[in-house]
N, C-alpha and C positions, 0 to 999 in steps of 0.2 A: 583719302580712305579713313573712314572712322574705324576707330576698333574700342574694346574696351578699357575703362579708365584703370590706369597702372595702380592709380591710388586705390580704387575700388577693390582691384584684386589683392594688394597688399593688406586691406582693412580684411577682407573676407579671409585669408589664409592668417593673420593674426588673431581673428576671432576662432577660428578652427582651432589654432595652436592654445589660445589660452582656453577652449573648451577641454582639450586632449589635457593640457596640465592641471587643469582644475579636479578632473575625474582621479588623475592619477594623483594628486595631493589628496583627494579625499580617501584613497583607496589607501594610502599611507598611513593616512590619520587613522581609519578604521584600524588598521592592525597593530599600530603603536598602541591606541585605547583598549585592544584585545590584550595585548601582551601586558599592559600596565594592570589588568586584572587578573587575581588567581586562579581564573578558568583559563586565560591564556600561560600564563606561566606553568600549570600544571600540563597543558597540552604540548608547551616544549620541552618539558621533563620528559613526557611520555614519547614524543617523536625520537629526540636525543636519545633516550633510554634504549628503547629499540634498536636504534641503528648502532649502538657502542655495544648490546648484546649479541647482536648479527656479527661485529667483529670480533668478540670474544670467542665464538662458536668456529669462526673461519680460523682464528687464529689458534687455537686449540689444535684443530685438526691436523693444520699445518705443522705444529712442535710435535705432534706425535710420529711424525716421521722420523723423530729420531731414534726410534727402536730399531727403525730399518738399517742402519747404518750411517756413515759420514758420507756416502756416496749420494744417497737417495736424499737425506737431509739438505746437502750443499746443494744438490739439483734444483730442489724445492726453491732455494733461498735464491739461487741464480735466476728460476723461472719470473718470482716476485721482481726481479730487479730489470728484467728484460722482456716483461709483460707488455704488449701493445707496439713492438717493433714490427716494422720499419718506420711506421709512423710516429711513434714517440721515441725518446732518445732513452737512453741506459738511466734508469730508475725514475724516469719521469711520472709514468702512472703510479707508481709506489708513494712517490713523494705527494700526487694529488690526493691518493687515497688517504695519507697519513694527514694531509692538510684538512680534509673533510673532518675526518676523527676530533682533529684539534678544537675546530669550530663547534664540533657536536658536545666536546667534554665541556669547552668553555662556556657554551650557552646553558648545558646541563647544570653545572655547578653555580652558574651567576643565578640561573631560575631556582635554584635550591635555597641559595642563600636569601634572596629577594622574599622568596616564600616564608621563610623562617622569621624575617625579619617583620613583614606584614603580620604574621601570627602573634608574634611578640608586642607588636604595636595595639593589636586588637585586645589582647590580653595583658594589661601590663602588670596585674598584681597576679602571681602564681595560685595555683590552687592549694589550698591545706594539705590536701591529699591527691595524687595524680590519678587522672581518670583515664582508663584506657578501653575505648571502643574498638570491638572487634580488632584488638593488637596483640602482636606479638613482639616477641624479643626482636625480630629482623627488622620490625617498622621502628621499632625504638631506637636501634642502633643505625637506621640510616645514615645518619650525620655525620658520627664520626669513624663509620665504615667508609664513607664517601672521602673523608679527609685521609684515610689510611690508602685507599686505593688512589688518590691524586698523587699523593707521596709516592707512592710505588712505582706508577706510570713513569714519574721523573726520573724515579732510580733506575728503573729497567732500561730505559732510552741511555743512560748514562751508561748502563753496565753491559748491554748484549747489542745494542745498536750504534753509538758513538764512541765506546770503550774507555772514556775519560773516568771511569769507577771499575776497570778492570785490569789487573794488574798483570796478564798475559793476554792482553787482545791482541789477536791476529787480524788484519783486514781482509775481506774475503773469505774466512773460514770460519763459519757461523758453526758449526758441529764443533769444532775444537775451543771456540768461545763458550760455547754454551756449556760444554763438560767441563773444561777448567773454572768456568764461573761457579757451576754447582759443586764443586770438589771443596767449596769455601765452606764452614758451617754455617757461618754469620748470614753468607748470601743466600742459602738453600733456607734457612729460619726465617729470614723477611720475606723470601716469598710465599712460603707457606702461611705464615700471618697474613699476608695479604691476600692469598686465593681464600682464606677462610672469610674475610670481610667480603671479597667478590662475592663469593656463596652465598650470605645473608642478604647482598645488596640484590643480586638476582632473585633470591626466593620471594624477596618483598615488591620489587622491583617490575619484574614481568606481569604479572597480574594486577598488579597497581597501574601499569602504564596502558594496559588494552583497557581498562575499567574508564579510565580517563579519556581515552579515545573514542568511547562510545560503545566498545563491543561488548554484547549481551552476555555475562557472565553468571547466568542464574544460581548453577550451581556452584557456590563460593570454593565450597570445601575440595570439591574434584579438583578445580583450578589451582587451588593453595597445594594440594599434594602433585600437580603436575609441575608447577613451579618449584616445589621441594626437591622433584627427581631429577629436574633437567639442572638445576641449582648442584645438587651433589653430584650429579655426573661430571660439570665442567670442574669442580673442587677437586675430585679425585684423580680425573685427568691431568690436570695441572701438578698437583702435589706429586703424582706419581714420578714424575720428570726428577726433581732433585732429589727424592728419595732412591730411585734407579741410580742415578750418579753416585750418591753415598754410599750406597751398598754394593757399588762395582758392578750391576746389571748392564750398565751402561759405560762405556768406557772410551 
């Protein structure tokens, strides 16, 4: 009995594999070329910035449970560790979320630094007088504000997550760790300064990210006011916690 030649079948399969590989290779090439451009880097900053902004809002909503007392706050923290059970194990979903946020943060910072280097390369000689078009104090301080936030994230993890920067850290008791941590004037001051930087970053970053991603923001002033309101609410909410601890409202 004659049948199809095995060598022909192998050649056809090899050709199909080559076509699929070439398409995938071309797609990856287009993605890399897009990222190498300023447009691609701004898009990465926009997407990751909005993702990080969403985390900040959710994180604040959870932290405000401290005003409901230790039982409510610790119950919320335990929920975060056990979410996804029984499919996922203890803290697995939490660490997946942290990993996603870490990748988003690294991409956000890397794109910001690369854009800054591209801008310097395009304009090697500084202007005699700085030119600010549709500029704000928040937009002019995005770089150093971002550096403060990045340093704060590391300190925050060491202070209230890992506990190696917390002199009275008790594993499994987040309410105690938060209250005792903010009883230190230095720690509270560091959080307050960082939250001010976060506010400026959000104020400029939210509407800037939406513009970058193609959202039609015809009334710029209205969107600026909305961004300012959101940023102020986040700053006040976060700052209220260390202030409440220092003044004895939260004990």
